[in-house]
VOKEMI-758785 format. One record per atom (N, C-alpha, C, O): x, y, z. Coordinates in steps of 0.2 Angstrom, whole numbers, plus 5000, padded with zeros to 4 digits. Example, Ala and Ser with C-alpha at 12.3 -4.5 7.8 and 13.67 -1.06 7.14 Angstrom:
# VOKEMI-758785
506649725039 506249785039 506649845039 507149835042 506449895035 506849955036 506450005039 506750065040 
This chain:
# VOKEMI-758785
466847444977 466147484979 465647434977 465547414971 465147434981 464547394980 463947434978 463947494980 463547404973 462947444970 462347414972 462347344972 461847444974 461147424976 460647454972 460647514970 460247404970 459647434966 459047454971 458947414976 458847514970 458247534975 457647544971 457647564966 457047514974 456447534971 456247604972 456547634977 455847634968 455647704968 455347714975 454947664977 455447764978 455147784985 454347794983 454147804978 453947784989 453247794988 453147864986 452647874982 453547914988 453447984986 453547994979 453148024975 454047964976 454147964969 453547934965 453347964960 453347874967 452847844963 452247884963 451847894958 452047914969 451347944969 451448014966 450948044964 452048044966 452148114963 452048104955 451748144952 452248044953 452148024946 451348024945 451148044940 451047984949 450247974948 449948044949 449448054945 450148094953 449848154954 449948194947 449448224945 450548194944 450648224938 450248194932 449948234928 450148124933 449648094928 448948114928 448648134923 448748124935 448048144936 447948214934 447448234931 448448254935 448348324933 448348334926 447948374923 448748294922 448748304915 448148274912 447848314908 447948224914 447248194912 446648234913 446248244909 446748264919 446148314921 446148374916 445648404915 446748404915 446748454910 446548444903 446248484900 446648374901 446348354895 445648344895 445248364890 445348314900 444648304900 444248354904 443648354903 444548394908 444148454911 443748424917 443348454919 443948364919 443548334924 443948314931 443648294936 444548324931 444948314937 445248374940 445548414936 445248384946 445448444949 446248444950 446548384950 446548494950 447248494950 447548474956 448048434956 447248484962 447448464968 447248394971 447248374977 446948354966 446648294968 447148234967 446948174968 447748244964 448248194963 448548164970 448548204975 448848104969 449148084975 449848114977 450148134972 450048124983 450648154985 451148104988 451748104986 450948054992 451348004994 450947954998 450347965000 451147884998 450847835002 450947845009 451447855011 450347845013 450447855020 450747795024 450447755027 451447785024 451747735027 451947755035 452147715038 451747815037 451947835044 451447805049 450847785047 451647805055 451247785060 450647835061 450747895062 450047815061 449447855061 449447895068 449147945068 449747865073 449747905079 450147965079 450048005083 450647965075 451148025075 451048065068 451248125068 450748035063 450648075057 450048105057 449548105061 449948155052 449348195050 448848145046 448948135040 448348115050 447948065047 447548085041 447548055036 447348145041 446948175036 447348185029 447148165024 447948205030 448348215024 448548145021 448548145015 448748095025 448848035023 448248005019 448347975014 447648005022 447147975019 446948015012 446747985007 447048075012 446848115006 447348095000 447148084994 447948085002 448448054997 448347984995 448347974989 448047944999 447947874997 447347874993 447347844988 446847914994 446247924990 446447944983 446147924978 446847994983 447048024977 447447974972 447347974966 447847934976 448147874972 447747834969 447847814963 447147814972 446647764969 446247804963 446047774958 446247874964 445947904958 446347904952 446147894947 447047904954 447547894948 447447834945 447547824939 447247774948 447147714945 446547714940 446647684935 446047744942 445447754938 445647794932 445447774926 446047844933 446247884927 446647844922 446647864916 447047804925 447447764920 446947714916 447047704910 446447684919 445947644916 445647684910 445547664905 445447744912 445047794908 445447804902 445147814896 446047824903 446547844897 446847784893 447147794888 446647724895 446947664891 447647644893 447947604889 447947674898 448647654900 448647594905 448747594911 448447534902 448247474906 448947444909 448847414915 449447454906 450047414908 450347444914 450847414917 450247504916 450547544922 450147524928 450347544933 449547494927 449147484933 449447434938 449347444944 449647384936 449947324940 450447354945 450447344951 450947394943 451447424947 451147474952 451347464958 450747514950 450447564955 450047524960 450147544966 449647474958 449247444964 449747404968 449547404974 450247374966 450747334970 451047384975 451047364981 451147444973 451447494978 450947514983 451047524989 450347524981 449747544985 449647494991 449347514996 449747434990 449647374994 449947385001 449847355006 450547425001 450947435007 450647495011 451047515016 450147525009 449947585013 449647565020 449347505021 449647615024 449347605031 448647625032 448447685029 448247595035 447547615036 447247555040 447547505042 446547575043 446247525047 446047465043 445947475037 445947405046 445847345042 445147345038 445147325032 444647385040 444047385036 444147425030 443847415025 444547485031 444647525025 445147485020 445047495014 445647455023 446047415018 445647365014 445847345009 445147335018 444747285014 444447315008 444347275003 444147375009 443747405003 444247424998 444147414992 444847445000 445347464995 445647404991 445747404985 445647344995 445847284991 445347264986 445547234981 444647264988 444147254983 444147304977 444047284971 444347364978 444447414973 444947394968 444947394962 445547374971 446147354967 445947294963 446147284957 445647244966 445447184962 445047194956 445147164951 444547234957 444047254952 444447294947 444347284941 444847334949 445247384944 445747334940 445747344933 446047284943 446447244939 446047204934 446247184928 445547174936 445047134932 444847174926 444847154920 444647244927 444447284922 445047304917 444947304911 445547314920 446147334916 446347274911 446447284905 446347214914 446547154909 446047144904 446247134898 445347144905 444847134900 444847194895 444847174889 444947254897 444947314892 445547304888 445547314882 446147284890 446747274886 446647214881 446847224875 446347164883 446247104879 445747124873 445847114867 445147164875 444747184870 445047234865 444847234859 445447274868 445747324863 446247284858 446247304852 446547234860 447047194856 446547154851 446747154845 445947134853 445547094848 445247144843 445247134837 445147204845 444947264840 445447284835 445347294829 446047284838 446647294833 446747244828 446847254822 446647184830 446647124826 446147124820 446247114815 445547144823 444947144818 445047204813 444947194807 445347254815 445447314811 445947294805 445947304799 446447254807 446947224802 446647184797 446747184791 446247134800 445847094795 445447124790 445447114784 445147184793 444647214788 445147254783 444947254777 445647274785 446147314780 446347264775 446547274769 446447194777 446747144772 446147114768 446247064765 445547144769 444947114765 444847044767 444646994763 444847034774 444746964777 444146974782 444246974788 443546984780 442946994784 442846934789 442546944794 442946874787 442846814791 443246814797 442946814803 443846824797 444246834803 444146894807 444146894813 443946944803 443747004807 443146994811 443147024817 442646964808 442046954812 442146914818 441846924823 442646864818 442846814823 443146864829 442946854835 443546904827 443946944832 443446994835 443447014841 442947024831 442447074834 441947034839 441747064844 441746974837 441346934842 441646924848 441346934854 442346904848 442746894854 442746954859 442746954865 442847014855 442947074859 442247094862 442247124868 441647084859 441047094862 440947054868 440647074873 441146994868 441046944874 441446974880 441246984885 442047004878 442447034884 442147094887 442147094893 441947134882 441547194885 440947184889 440747214894 440547124887 439947114891 440147084898 439847094902 440747044898 440947014904 441047064910 441047054916 441347124908 441547174912 441047234913 441247284916 440447224910 440047284911 439747294918 439547354919 439847254922 439547264929 440047294933 439947324939 440747304931 441247324936 441247394938 441247414943 441047444933 441047514935 440547524941 440647564945 439947494940 439447504946 439647474952 439547494958 440047414952 440347384958 440847424961 440847434967 441247464957 441747504960 441447564963 441647594968 440847584960 440447644963 440247624970 440247664975 439947564971 439747544977 440347544982 440247564988 440947514980 441547514985 441747584987 441847594993 441747634982 441947704984 441447734988 441647774993 440747724988 440347754992 440447724999 440347765004 440547655000 440747635006 441347665009 441347675015 441847675005 442447715008 442247785010 442547805015 441747815007 441547885009 441247875016 441347925020 440847825017 440547815024 441047805029 441047845035 441547765028 442047755033 442447815034 442747825040 442547855029 442947915030 442547975033 442848025034 441947965034 441448025037 441548085032 441548135034 441548075026 441548125021 440948175022 441048235021 440448155024 439848195024 439948255029 439548305029 440348245034 440348295039 440948345038 441048385042 441348325033 441948365031 441748425027 441248425023 442048485027 441848545023 442148535016 442548495015 441848575012 442048565005 442748585004 443048564998 443048625008 443748645007 444248595010 444848605009 444048545013 444448495016 444748455011 444448435006 445448445012 445848405007 445548335006 445548315000 445348305011 445148235010 444448235007 444348195003 444048285008 443348295005 443548304997 443148274993 443948344996 444148354989 444448294985 444248284979 444848264988 445148204985 444548144984 444648114979 444148144989 443548094988 443148114982 442848074979 442948174982 442548194976 442848184970 442548164965 443548194969 443848174963 443848104961 443748084956 443848064967 443747994966 443047974963 443047934958 442548004965 441847994963 441848014956 441447984951 442148074954 442048104947 442448054942 442148044937 442948024944 443347974940 442847914939 442847884934 442547894945 442147834945 441547844940 441347794936 441247904939 440747914935 440947914928 440547894923 441547924926 441847924919 442147854918 442347844912 442147814922 442447744921 442047704916 442347674912 441447714916 441047674911 441247694904 441147664899 441447764903 441647784897 442247744894 442347734887 442647714898 443247664895 442947604892 443247584886 442347584894 442047524891 441647544885 441647514879 441347604886 440947634880 441347644874 441147644868 441947674875 442447694870 442547634866 442547634859 442747574869 442947514865 442347484862 442347464856 441747494865 441147464862 440947504856 440747474851 441047574856 440947614850 441347594844 441147584839 442047584846 442547564841 442347494838 442347484832 442047454842 441847384840 441247394835 441247354830 440847434836 440247444832 440447474825 440247454820 440947524826 441147554819 441547504815 441447494809 441947464818 442347404814 441847354812 441947334806 441347344816 440847294813 440447314807 440247284802 440347384807 439947414801 440447404795 440147394790 441047424796 441547424790 441547344788 441547334782 441547304793 441647234791 441047204787 441047164782 440447234789 439847214786 439847244779 439547204774 440047294778 440147324771 440547284767 440447274761 441147264770 441647224766 441247154764 441347134759 440947124769 440647064767 440047064762 439947024758 439747124762 439247134757 439447154750 439147144745 440047184750 440247214743 440847184740 440947184734 441247144744 441847114742 441747044739 441347014742 442047034733 441846964730 442246914733 442846924735 441946854735 442346804738 442746774733 442546754727 443346754735 443846724731 444046654734 443946644740 444246604729 444446544731 445146524729 445346544723 445446484733 446146474731 446246394733 446246374739 446446354728 446546284729 447346274729 447746314727 447546214732 448246204733 448346124733 447946084736 448846104729 448946034728 449746024729 450146074726 449945974732 450645964733 450845894731 450445844732 451445884728 451645824725 452445824725 452745864723 452645764728 452345714732 452145734739 452345784741 451745694742 451545704749 452045674754 451945694760 452545644752 453045614757 453745624753 453845604748 454145664757 454745684754 455345694759 455145704765 455945684757 456545694762 456645774762 456445814758 456945794768 457045864769 457545884764 458045844762 457545944761 457945964756 457745954749 458045984744 457345904748 457145884741 456545934739 456245974743 456445934733 455945984730 455245944730 455145884729 454745994730 454045974729 453746014724 453946074724 453245994721 452846034716 452246064720 451846024722 452146124720 451546154723 451146194717 451446234713 450546174716 450146204711 449446214714 449146184718 449046254710 448346274712 448046324707 448346334702 447446344709 447046394705 446746444710 446546434715 446746514707 446446564711 445846584706 445846604701 445246594710 444646604706 444146654710 444246654716 443646684707 443146724710 442546704706 442346734701 442146654709 441546634706 441746594700 442146544700 441546614694 441646584687 442346614684 442546584679 442546664687 443146704684 443746674687 443846664693 444246664682 444946644685 445346714685 445346754681 445746714691 446046774692 446846764690 447146744694 446946794685 447646784682 448046844684 447846904686 448746844685 449146894686 449146914693 449346974695 448946874698 448946894705 449446854709 449646794707 449746884714 450246854718 450046804723 449546824727 450346754723 450146694728 450746684733 451346684731 450546684739 451046674744 451046604747 450446584749 451546564747 451546504750 452046494756 452546514756 451746474762 452046464768 452146394770 451646354770 452746374771 452946304773 453446314779 454046334778 453246284784 453746284790 454046354791 454646364793 453646404791 453746474793 454246504787 454546564788 454346474782 454746504776 454246514771 453746484769 454346574768 453846604763 454146604756 454646624755 453746584751 453846584744 453346624740 452746614743 453446654735 452946694731 452946674724 453546654721 452346664721 452346654714 451746694711 451346724715 451646694704 451046734701 450646684697 450846644694 449946694697 449546654693 449546674686 449746724684 449446624682 449446634675 448746664672 448346674677 448646674666 448046704663 447446664665 446946694666 447546594666 446946554668 446846544676 446446504678 447246584679 447146584687 447546534690 447546524696 447946494686 448346434689 449046464691 449246504688 449346424696 450046434698 450346374699 450046324701 451046374698 451446314699 452146334701 452446374697 452446304706 453046314708 453446264712 453046224715 454046254710 454446204714 454746234720 455046284720 454646194726 454946224732 455346174735 455146114736 455946194738 456346144742 456146144749 456046194752 456046084751 455846074758 456346094763 456946074763 456146144768 456646164773 456946114777 456646054778 457546124779 457846074784 457646084791 458046114795 457046064792 456746074799 456646014803 456646014809 456745954800 456745894803 456145874808 456245854814 455645894805 454945884809 454645824805 454645824799 454245784808 453945724805 453445744800 453345714795 453045804801 452545834797 452645904796 452745944801 452645934790 452646004789 451946024786 451645984782 451746084787 451146114785 451246164780 451646204781 450946154774 451046204769 450346234767 449846204767 450346304766 449646334765 449846394760 450346424760 449346404755 449446464750 448846514752 448346504755 449046584751 448546634752 448646684747 449146694743 448046724746 448046774741 447846834745 447346844748 448246894744 448046954747 447947004742 448347024738 447347034742 447147084736 447647144737 447747164742 447847164731 448347224731 448047274726 447647254721 448247334727 448047394722 447247394721 446947404726 447047394715 446347394713 445947334716 445347344717 446247284717 445947224720 445647234727 445147194729 445947284730 445747294737 445047314738 444647304743 444747344732 444047374733 443547314729 442947334729 443847264727 443447214724 443447144727 442847114728 444047114729 444047044731 444247044738 444547084741 443946984741 444146964748 444846924748 445046904743 445146924754 445746884754 445546814754 444946794755 446046764752 445846694751 446446654754 447046674753 446246604757 446746554760 446546484757 445946464757 447046444755 446946374754 446846334760 447046354765 446646274759 446646234765 447346214766 447746194762 447546204773 448246184774 448346114773 447846074774 448946094770 449046024768 449646004772 450146034772 449645944775 450145914779 450645874774 450345824771 451245874775 451745834771 452145794776 452445824781 452145734774 452545684778 453345694776 453545684770 453745714781 454445724780 454845664782 454745634788 455345654778 455845594780 456545624781 456745674778 456845594786 457545614787 457945564791 457545524794 458545564792 458945514795 459045544803 459345594804 458745504807 458845524814 459545514817 459845464814 459745544822 460445534824 460445524832 460045564835 460745474834 460845464841 461545484844 462045464840 461545504850 462245524852 462245504859 461845514864 462845464861 462945444868 463645464870 464145464866 463645494876 464345524878 464545494885 464045484889 465145494886 465445474893 465645544896 466145574893 465445564902 465645624905 465945614912 465645564915 466345654914 466545654921 466045674926 465545704924 466045654932 465545674937 465545754938 465045784940 466145774938 466245844939 466745884934 467145844931 466745944934 467145984930 467646024935 467446044940 468246044932 468746074936 469046134932 469246124927 469046194935 469346254931 470046234928 470446214932 470046244922 470746234918 470946164918 471546154915 470546114920 470846044920 470546014914 469946004913 470945984910 470745954904 470345884906 470645844910 469845874903 469445804903 469345784896 469345814891 469245714896 469145674890 468445664889 468145634893 468145694883 467445684881 467445624876 467745634871 467145574878 467045514873 466345514871 465945504875 466245504864 465545504861 465545454856 466045434853 464845434855 464745384849 464145414846 463645424849 464145414839 463645434835 463345364831 463645324830 462645364831 462345314827 461745334823 461445384825 461645304817 461045324813 460945264809 461445214807 460345254806 460145194802 460345214794 460345164790 460645274793 460845284786 461545274785 461945254790 461745274779 462445264777 462945314781 462745374783 463545294782 464045334786 464045404783 464045414777 464145454788 464145524786 464645564791 464545554797 465145604788 465545644792 465145694795 464845734792 465145704802 464745744806 465145794810 465745784812 464945854811 465245904815 464945904822 464345904823 465445904827 465245904834 465445964837 466045984836 465046004841 465246064844 465046054852 464546024854 465546074856 465446074863 465346144866 465846184865 464846154870 464746224873 464746214881 464446164883 464946264884 464946264891 464646334893 464946384892 464046334896 463646394897 463546434891 463646494892 463446404885 463346444879 464046464876 463946494870 464546454879 465246464876 465546404872 465646354875 465746414866 466046364862 466746344865 467146394866 466846284867 467446264870 467846204867 468346184869 467446184861 467846124858 467446104852 466846104852 467746084847 467446054840 467845994838 468445994839 467545954834 467845904831 467345874825 466745894825 467645824821 467245794816 467245714817 467745694820 466745684816 466745614817 466245574812 465745604810 466345514811 465845474807 465445434812 464845434812 465745404817 465345364822 465645374829 465145384833 466245374831 466445384837 467045444837 467345454832 467045474843 467545524844 467845534851 467445514856 468445564852 468745574858 468945644858 469345664853 468745684862 468945764862 469145784869 468845774874 469745814869 470045844875 469745914876 469845954872 469345924882 469045984883 469346014889 469445984894 469446084889 469746124894 469246174897 469146224893 468946164902 468546224905 468946284906 469446274908 468646344905 468946404907 469146404914 468846384918 469746434915 470046444922 469546494926 469546494932 469246534923 468746584926 468046564928 467646594930 467946494926 467246474927 467146474934 467546464939 466446484936 466246494943 466146424946 466046374942 466346414952 466246354956 465446344957 465246364963 465146324953 464446314953 464146264948 464546234945 463546254947 463246214942 463346254935 463146304934 463546214930 463646234923 463346194918 463346134919 463046224913 462746184907 463246164902 463546204899 463346094901 463746074896 463346044891 462946004892 463446064885 463046044879 463546014873 463946044871 463345954871 463745924866 463245914860 462745884860 463345954854 462845964849 463145934843 463745944841 462745884839 462945864833 462545904828 461945904828 462945944823 462645984819 462245954813 462445904810 461645974811 461245944806 461645944799 462045994798 461545894795 461945884789 461445864784 461445804783 461145904780 460745884774 460145834777 459745854781 460145774775 459645734777 459745704784 459345674786 460345714787 460445694794 460245744799 460545804799 459845724803 459545774808 460145784814 460545734815 460145834817 460545854822 460245824829 459745804829 460745824834 460445804840 460945834845 461445864844 460745834852 461245864857 461045824864 460545804865 461545834868 461545804875 461745864879 462245894878 461245884884 461345934888 461345914896 460945874898 461845924899 461945904906 462145964910 462645994909 461845964916 462046014921 462645984925 462545934929 463246014925 463845984928 464046024934 464046084933 464245994940 464546034945 465246054944 465646014941 465446114945 466146134944 466446144951 466246184955 466946104952 467346104959 468046104958 468346104952 468446114964 469146114964 469346044967 468946024972 469846014964 470045954967 470345954974 470746004975 470245914979 470545914985 471345894985 471445854981 471645924989 472345904990 472445854996 472045855001 472945804995 473145755000 473845765002 474245774998 473945775009 474645795011 474845745016 474445725021 475445715015 475745675020 476345715023 476745735019 476445725030 476945765032 477345725038 477045695042 477945735038 478445705042 478745755047 479145795045 478445755053 478645805058 478845765065 478545705066 479245785069 479445755075 478845765080 478445815080 478745715085 478245725090 478445775095 478045815098 479145785096 479445835101 480045865098 480345835093 480245925100 480845965097 481245995103 480946025107 481845985102 482346015107 482546085105 482746095099 482546135109 482846205107 483346215112 483346195118 483846255110 483946275103 484146215098 484446165100 483846225092 484046175087 483646185080 483446245079 483746135076 483446145069 482846095069 482846035070 482246125067 481646085065 481546065058 481546115054 481646005057 481645985050 480845955048 480645915052 480645985043 479945965041 479945945034 480245975029 479645885032 479645855026 478945835024 478545815029 478745825018 478045805016 477945795009 478445805005 477445775007 477245755000 476545774999 476045765003 476445814993 475745834991 475545794985 475845794980 474945774985 474645734979 473945754979 473545774983 473645734973 472945744972 472645684969 472945624968 472045684966 471645624963 472045604957 471945554954 472445654954 472745644947 473445634948 473845634942 473745634954 474445624954 474845674959 474445704963 475445674959 475845724963 475745794961 475645804955 475745834966 475645914964 476345944965 476645954970 476545964959 477246004959 477146074959 476546104958 477646114961 477646184961 477146214965 476946274964 476946184971 476446214975 476846254980 477446234982 476546314983 476946354988 476646334994 476046324996 477146314999 477046295006 477346345011 477946355010 476946365015 477146415020 477046375027 476546355029 477646375030 477746335037 477846385042 478346425041 477446385047 477546435053 477546395060 477046355061 478046415064 478146375070 478446425075 479046445074 478146435081 478546465087 478746535084 479346555086 478346575080 478546635078 479046635072 479246695070 479246585070 479746575064 479246545058 478846515059 479446575052 479146545046 479646545040 480146575040 479446495036 479846485030 479346465024 478846435025 479546485018 479146465012 479546415007 480146435006 479246365005 479646315001 479146294995 478546314995 479346264990 478946234985 479046164984 479546134985 478546124982 478546054980 478946044974 478946084969 479345984974 479645974968 479245934963 478645924964 479545904958 479145864952 478745804955 478245784952 478945784961 478645724964 478145744969 477945694973 478045804970 477645834975 477945834982 477645854987 478545824983 478945824989 479145894991 479345934986 479245904997 479445965000 479845955006 479745915010 480346005008 480746005014 480746075016 480846125012 480746085023 480846145026 481246145032 481146095036 481646195034 482046195040 481946255044 482046315041 481746255050 481646305054 482146305060 482246265064 482546365060 483046365065 482746405071 482546465071 482746375077 482446405083 483046415088 483346365090 483146475090 483746495095 483546485102 482946455103 483946495107 483846495114 483246535116 483246595114 482746515119 482146555121 481946525128 481646465128 482046555133 481946535140 481246525142 481046485146 480746555138 480046555140 479646505135 479046505136 480046475130 479646435125 479746365127 480246335128 479146335129 479146265131 478346245130 477946285129 478246175130 477646145130 477446135122 477846145118 476746125122 476446105115 476446175111 476146225113 476746175105 476646225100 476346205094 476346145092 476046255090 475646235084 476146255078 476346305077 476146205073 476446215067 475846225062 475446185061 475846285059 475346305054 475646285047 476246315045 475246255043 475446235036 474946265031 474346255032 475146305026 474746335021 474946315014 475546325013 474546285010 474746255004 474346294998 473746284998 474646324994 474346354988 474646324981 475146334979 474146284978 474446244972 474446294966 474146344966 474946284962 475046324956 474446314951 474346354947 474146254951 473646234946 472946254949 472746244955 472546294945 471946324947 471446264949 470946284953 471446204946 470946154948 471046124955 470646084957 471646134958 471646114965 471446174970 471546224968 471146154975 470946194980 471446204985 471846164987 471546264988 472146284993 471946234999 471346215000 472446235004 472346185010 472746225015 473346245015 472446225021 472746245027 472546195033 472046175033 473146185037 472946135043 473546155048 474046185047 473446125054 473846135059 474146065062 473746015062 474746065065 474946005069 475246025075 475546085075 475245985080 475546005087 476245975088 476345915086 476746015090 477445985091 477546005098 477546065100 477845965102 477945985109 478746005109 479145975107 478846065112 479446095113 479746075120 479446085125 480346045119 480746025125 481346075126 481746075121 481346115131 481846165132 482346145138 482146155144 482846115136 483346085141 483546145146 483546135152 483746195143 484046255147 483546275152 483646285158 482946295149 482446315154 482246265159 482046285165 482146205157 481946155162 482546145167 482346135173 483146145165 483746145170 483646195175 483746195181 483546255172 483546315176 482946315181 483046335187 482446295179 481846285184 482046235189 481846245195 482346175187 482446125192 482946155197 482846145203 483446185195 483946215199 483646265204 483846275210 483246305201 482946365204 482446335210 482446355216 482146275209 481746245214 482146225220 481946235225 482746195218 483146175223 483446225227 483446225234 483646285224 483946345227 483446375231 483546395237 482846375229 482246415233 482146375239 481946395244 482146305238 482046265244 482546275249 482346285255 483146275247 483746285252 483646355255 483846365261 483546405251 483446475253 482946485258 482946515263 482346445257 481846445262 482046425269 481846445274 482446365269 482646335275 483146385278 483046395284 483546415274 484046455277 483746525280 483946545286 483246545277 482946605279 482546595285 482546645290 482246535286 481946525292 482346525298 482146535304 483046515297 483546505302 483846575304 484146585309 483846625299 484146685300 483646735304 483046735302 483946775308 483546825312 483646895308 483246935309 484246905305 484346965302 484046965295 483946915292 483847025293 483447035287 483847085283 483947145285 483947075277 484247125272 483747165269 483247135266 483747235270 483247275267 483447315261 484047335261 483047325256 483247365251 482947435252 482447445253 483447485251 483247555252 483247585245 483747585242 482747625244 482647655237 482647735238 482347765242 483147765234 483147835234 483047855227 483347835222 482547895226 482347925219 482547995218 482248035223 482848015213 483048085212 482648105205 482548055201 482448165205 482148185198 482448255196 482148305196 483048245194 483448305192 483248325185 483348385183 482848285181 482648305175 481948265173 481748225177 481648285168 480948255167 480948175167 480448145169 481448145165 481548075165 481848055171 482448075172 481548015175 481747995182 482447955181 482447915177 482947965186 483547925186 483547885193 483547925198 483447825193 483347785199 484047755201 484447735197 484147775208 484847745211 484647705217 484247725221 484847645217 484747595222 485347575226 485947575223 485247575232 485747555237 485547495241 484947485242 485947445243 485847385246 486147395253 486547435254 485847355258 486147355265 486847335264 487347355268 486947285260 487647265258 487747275251 487547235246 488047335249 488147355242 488447305238 488847265240 488247295231 488547255226 489147285223 489047335219 489747265225 490347295223 490747245218 490547185218 491247275215 491647235210 491447235203 490847265201 491847215199 491747225191 491647165188 491647155182 491547105192 491347045188 490747045185 490247085186 490646995180 490046995176 489446975180 488847005179 489546935185 488946915189 488646985193 488046995194 489147025196 488947085199 488647135195 488147165197 488847135189 488547185184 487847165182 487447205182 487747105181 487047075180 486647095186 486047115185 486847075192 486447095198 486247165198 485747185200 486747215197 486647285197 486047305192 485647345194 486147275186 485647285181 484947265183 484447295182 484947205187 484247185189 483947225194 483347245194 484447255199 484147305204 483847365201 483347395203 484247385195 483947445192 483247425189 482847475189 483247365186 482547355183 482047345188 481447365187 482247315194 481747315200 481547385202 480947395204 482047425203 481847495205 481347525200 480847565202 481447515193 480947535188 480247505189 479747545189 480247445191 479647405192 479247435198 478647445198 479647455203 479347475209 479047545208 478547565210 479447585204 479147655202 478547655198 478047695199 478547605193 477947605189 477347575192 476747595191 477447525197 476847485200 476647515207 476147505209 477147545210 477047565217 477147505222 476947515228 477347445220 477447395224 478147385226 478547375222 478347385232 479047375235 479047305238 478647275240 479647275237 479847205239 479847205246 480147255250 479547155249 479547145257 480147105259 480347065255 480347105265 480847055267 480646985266 481046945265 480046975267 479846905266 479746875259 479646815258 479746925254 479646905247 480246875244 480846905245 480246825240 480746795236 480746845229 480246875228 481246835226 481246875219 480646845215 480346895211 480546785215 480046755210 479346775213 478846795209 479246785219 478546805222 478446885220 477946905218 479046925221 478946995219 478846995212 478447045210 479146955207 478946955200 478246945199 477946975194 477946905203 477246885202 476746945203 476246965200 476946985209 476547045211 476647095205 476147125204 477247105203 477347155197 476947135191 476647185188 476947075189 476547055183 475847065183 475547085179 475547055189 474847065190 474647135190 474147155187 475047175193 474947255192 475047285186 474647325183 475547265182 475747285176 475947235171 476547215170 475447205167 475647145163 476147155158 476447115155 476147225156 476647235150 477347225152 477847215148 477547215159 478147205161 478347125162 478947115163 477847085161 477847015163 478446985159 478946955162 478446985152 478946955148 479646965150 480046925152 479847035150 480547055151 480747045158 481247025160 480347065163 480447065170 480546995173 480946975177 480146945170 480246875171 480946845170 481246815174 481146865164 481746845161 482346875165 482846835167 482246935167 482746965172 482846935178 483346925181 482246915181 482146885188 482546825188 482946805192 482346785182 482746715182 483446725181 483846685185 483746775178 484446785177 484746805184 485246785186 484346845187 484646865194 484646805199 485146805203 484146765199 484146705203 484746665201 485046635206 484846655195 485446615193 486146645195 486546605198 486146705195 486746745197 486846735205 487446725207 486346735208 486346735216 486546665218 486846665223 486346615215 486346545218 486846505214 487046445217 487046515208 487446475204 488146485205 488346545206 488546435206 489346445207 489646455200 490246475200 489346445194 489646455188 489646535186 489146565188 490146555183 490246625181 489846625174 489946585170 489446685173 489046695167 489546715161 490146735163 489346705155 489746725149 489546795147 489046825150 489846815142 489746885139 489046885136 488746935137 488746835133 488146835130 487546855135 487046885134 487646825141 487146835147 487146905149 486646935150 487746935149 487847005151 487447045146 487047095148 487647035140 487347075134 486547065134 486147115133 486347005136 485546995136 485247035142 484747065141 485547035147 485347065153 485247145152 484747175153 485847175149 485847245147 485247255142 484947315142 485147215137 484647225132 483947225135 483547265133 483847185140 483147175143 483047245147 482547265147 483547265151 483547325155 483347385150 482947425152 483747395145 483547445140 482847445137 482547495136 482647385136 481947375134 481447395138 480947435136 481547385145 481047415150 481147485150 480547515150 481747515150 481747585151 481447625144 481147675145 481547595139 481347625132 480547615132 480247665130 480347555134 479547545133 479247595138 478647615136 479547615144 479147655148 479447725149 479247755154 479947735145 480147805144 480447835151 480247885153 480847795154 481147815160 481847785160 482047735158 482247835163 482947815163 483347835157 483047865153 483947805156 484347825150 484047785144 483847735145 484047815138 483847785132 484347755129 484247725123 
């Protein structure tokens, strides 16, 4: 079963917007219940109710303004994207595009201003008026930049009203009501900016109070040594003070390469701590100390940060060189050869190999390594990411090599020994050998099909295979025939293979019969031209039961119990059946072969069986040789096949 992801329908999206507008209207008392969007008008305006479609579209844009007013900025992008597929005339769509552009600009700026105010609020809470002031100033700039947008949207909406001829519509008209709701929301849009501006003023006042009343603190930081190996210890010390007062018993936070350490100042405001340099393997690490007022200090002191200090970091770099195959193959082991080098003393290192994030091999090495890697048999035949990673080891930095590798199956190569022609009846011997880029392919399954016969064989340890097809007598099989070969290797890294070869069938019996028949027909034609008497076939048909019983008589009846006479009588019965089914009777001038052609054209389903019966009858009529029992049985089998297939005569 296949699964498809469906985008929400326009009706679902706008029903959501309608609910949103109604809810916001209930909260604000400024939005009418029936002003929400119902669906985007994707219908053909020529067959749709245009007024209803436009009222829905206008209501949808009202919903956009309500999202802005309520502060739900993150939902606006999706809504406007869906609105862009609405149907309307080009001039109206141009105004709606301008409306959308302004709404998106306003949404982005309001969202950024709100984030800046949140950040300023956090700084104020942390007694950090300096950073708070910076965030408040940035928020003020954002709000100033978008101050023109509500008026611009008002102009766009008034132009929309002119295009929609709102002035001539009655107050109860749904489009008029939807447009009025749009104007009401436009009037309240300035409130979204004013709300954030008011919040900024309130935060600025709090920050001004903090700046005026909180005591400035200072925090110094010294690091020794300034150059160090990863993993080694450094001494970090400094002093926390407020003017001439040393602040003892305060917690100091030290941040180095995103790792945090804490210590406490002594009675004289000083602190000192030994810190292990993280194993980050960066040329320079930055360390900084900070003081965050806690408890009663929150009403007295400002936050303090030391100047950041850069430490020069030493470590042993690692280089990795690898030899890789050009391609990977599912389940096929390949040899990964790698070499490690560093300027430091030798060190045993851990190496890991990943394929598409999955660990597929590990080893350890000092300088060089050889690793046999087996890609999963289930890996997709596509590009895959092969990663060879050297794990960091104390002072030794790690490294990795990442390569996008194609994943393919190896092609098969087949040499096959078949004859150019084949005599039937007889035995067709087929032999071959299967190999690939890496040697002989054993235990492969080979399916051989020729002239309706097939056989399955397997290749041996050397990739060789043999197959024998026994083909019996078949009077109609001759000419070029196709040998189909299907090879399915047992190893997943090989790709299956199918191909065809042509073998000419030489049918001595059929060829001899045709040659004899040609001669006989030539003689018969000459004889017929000399004879004035004509033998006519008289057909009498009885229907004593629902299945017809056909009785044929000849001008010269066929008497006797010999095999040849029995075969001719069965042919006559078959011909009577053909005449009944096709309505075509043999004429005095027709040969048996000509009559067979007429019957085949009228009823192609008789062609195969009736052709073979005709050939047998011609042989009986003109050959001096007596037929054997197999020929009699074959004729009887063909007659019964005709009767059974067409449900006439004895079953």
